[in-house]
C-alpha positions, 0 to 999 in steps of 0.5 A: 065653515066661515074662514073668519071662524077658522082664523079665530079658532087658530088664533085661540089655539096659538094663544093657548100654545104661547101661554103653555110655552111660557108656563113651561119655561117658568116651571123649567126655570124654577125647578131643581137643576141637579147640574147646577149642584154638579157645577158647584162641586167642580168649583169647590173641588178646584178651590180646595185643590188649589189651596192644597197646593196641588200643582195641577190645579194651578188655576183652581182659584177660578172656582170662586168665579164660577160660584159668583156666576151661579150665585148671580143666576140663582138669586136673580131667578128667585127675584124675577119670580117674586117680582113677576108674581108681585110677592117680592119682599125685602125682608123675605129675601134677606130672611132666605139669605140669612138662613142660607149663609149665616148658620154655617158661617157662624158655626164654623167661626165658633169652632175656629176660636178654640183652635186659634186660642191654643195654637196661635201666636199673639200676633196671629191671634190679634189678626184672627180677632180683627178678621172676626169683626170683619167677618161678622160685618161682611167686610172681610174683603175690605179687611184683607185688602187693607191688611195686604202689603209687603210685610203682611201676615202670611195668607197661609195662616189666615183661617178666615181669609176665604170669607172675602168672597162671601163679603162680596156676595153679601155686598151684592145682595144689599144693592142688587135686589133694590136696584132690580125692584126700582128698575123693574118698572122700566120693563124687562128690556131696560132692566137687562140693558142696564145690567149689561151696561153695568157688567161691561163697566165693571169688566172694564174696571177690572181690566184697568184695575189689575194693572194698577193695583191687583190686590184691590182689584181682587178683593173689592166688589167693583171689579167682581160685580160683572161676574155676578151680573153675568149670572143675572143675565143668564137668569133673564135668558133662561126665564125668557127662553128656557134652558136650551139643549145644545150639547156643543155649547154646554160642553164648550162651557164645561171645558173652558172651566176645566181648562182654566183650572189647570192652565191658569196660575198665580200670575194670571190676573183675576178678575180681568178679561182672563176671567171671561173664559170661566165666567162665560163657560159657566153661563154656557152650562147654565143656559145650554145644559138641558137635562138631556145633554151630555153635560147635564147628565155628567154634572147630574151624577150622584157623586157630583150632586152630593158634593155640590149640596155640601159645597158651601160647607166644604168651602167654609171648612177647608180654609180653617182646616188647612190654616190651622194645620200649617200653624200647628206644624213647622212646614208646608203639609205633605201631599198625604197630609193634605189629602187627609185634611181634604177628607176631614174638610169634606166630613165636617162639611157633611155634618154641618150641612146635615145638622146646621145648614138644612134645619135652618133653611126650613122655617118649619123645622127650626126658628119659624119666626122671622123676628126671632131669626133676625134677633139671633143673627144680630146677637151672634154678630154682636158676640163675634164682633165683640170677641174680635174687638177685645182680641184686637184691643188686647193685641191677641189677649196677651194679658191673660197669662205669663206664657202669652206675655212671653210669646208677645215678647218673643214676637217683638224680637222678630217684629218688622225691621224698617231700619231706623224707623217705620218712617223710612218705608216710602220715605219720599220726604227724606224724613229726619227720622231716617238720619243720624246727622244732617251731614252723613258720611254713609248712605243706605239705599235700597229696598227692605233688604237694605233696611235690615242692615241698619242695626248691624252697621250702627252696632259696628260703628256707634255714633256714625253719621248715617242716612237711610233711603229705602222702599220695600221691593224697590231695587236701587237701579236708576231708570227702571223697575220691575212690573208685577201687578199681581204682586202689587207692583202696578203702574202707579207703584213703578212710577213711584219707585222710579221717581224715588230712586231719581230723588235719592240720586239727586239728593246724593248729587247735592250732598258734600259729605257722603263718602260711600253708599251701601246698596242692597236688594234681593232683585227677586223681580228679575224673575218677573215677566216685565219691566217698565223704564223711565219712559213708561215703556213695558219691556220683557225681562232681559238680564243683559239690559238689567246688568247694563242699567245697574252698571250705569247706576254704579258709574253715576254714583262713582262719578260723584266721587263716592264709593259704593258696595252691594250687600247680597241678600241673606241665604234663604230656603223658602220657609219662614225661619222667624216663625219657625223659631217662635212656634218651637218656643210656643209648642215647647219643641226642640230644634234650631230651625237651621237649614241648608242653603239652596243652590238654585237661588236665581237672584243670587246668580244675578247678584254674582253677575253684578260683581263685574260692576261693584264689590259685593259683601256676601251675607252667607259668609256671616251666617253659613258654614259651607251650605249649613246656615243657622237661624240663631246664634248664642240665643239671638234670633237672626231672622225675623221671617223668610229672609229679613234679619231681625233687629237683634240679628242684624246688630249681632252680625254687624258687631261680630263681623265689623260690617262698617269697616269691611263694607267701607273698605270694599266700597272705597278701595274698588 
């Protein structure tokens, strides 16, 4: 036989083998992978356990990051398959997404409305209504970011809070298919290269972002897109080489996810490089967990696969179930109640998966025509958005009944207490609305725990000449501030706080009329991990150093011939006392919402240590008898939330206890 003939046959066999291998990879890529559903099960369990406040799952929030990677992988796999077969359709893609996401989302939202109607206070109903508009337009992440802040409503009572992640995904779906379609013409290598570059830029932005504004970094897509793109990269790898069989790599990925769920906590900045562990762990499972690996067999067990199939519905249900339970009762649910709520959430998830998700995902079963589907989705969106807009416009439907109007009036009694005016929050320009005279005798300086003293001081000394300089969370210590970007106090905030305190001191230097200064802050940030000084240096918390800096601040004030007194924070027990009173009225329950003053408030210990520098006026002497503290006096609501005084509560305490005279005596006699 001619050697040329042998070579030709060999090349032919090699070409067939390569084509067969490529076909095998494509079939393997598109076939159902039960281990992916197992991953979904772990992700949703982690999120649910975290939201149920189970301490062992302190990092359960990484389940969302796992979901993002899985979503990026699956969507990119579908898009690659459509593009390779030249059958990509934008409308077809969005039809599949609509069938997958919208029916269950709209159903859960619909069920939430009557519970919100009967159980929520007007302010909560208004917030819920606004969230409906955001959910309908897939802008939840932007809405909840904009709503965040020091005086923001409690996240525990937001039934739709979890939809922020759906909004991020939908925003990704709007952009990524178009990007992939346009970039596809450049060739696969260019596409993958561009995705890697964009992912690295997004990761860099997330690492920078959490230090400056952790809340924006958490909610906005620019810092999250790299997690979805990590899944996209995994899709290209699997498409090219197939799912690999590597027990060690797959097991390492799974252990990374599980470890983060137990080790991370609410002080872990996510997204950031810390998210690389769960993200790369998920990629490792996707790429290396061949069906024959231990990990694939574990994740492919019937229980995990079943839970993975209902994971989307379980994710949708758990937050409203938890939130409405918290709203209905006056305290955080017990462990046993949470377990019951989890079972309820999973039961509802099974029902909605079986009777809502599954029928809508099959065009032959329900709503066959694309135009009909889009029309129904548009109508549902308009209805939910319209209902939400009406609720927002009517401030929670307060005009519908006398009881709602009474509740609204009750809530106004515990509205945010900015002191003299909302202008006194971040009052860098020293607003005229924050003074009663251009020649004040008294300066009120501090954070929100200084703001709430105004009504009491004014009630105890009508007509006084007064000036207020306050910023929430910014303690009155010159030259430093607590740095906690997870709580929204990043580099920019610290710079502003230090600059504000310097500006207040310079104003005090120029004043010729101020006789004494009232300082107040709970100094909660002394439990933070870091502080930043005026030189921009990040330092570990050192109580002795903080004590010295506060002492130096007091000395500088006294050097101006001005007296100074420090007012302690109110006694607190960790619960929202103001909401407790409102809910008892709402649900016609008896009870005073009084509480026993805990012994382990570290900020109080810090304030006691400051008595060596400055006299302290202790508010618990006005509110408590021994350790027993009251939430109302003679029908007056003392608290507006977990620690701040209401306007009427401040005025009542101030007039009753002669705040002005007693605080002035402490300030000037020292």
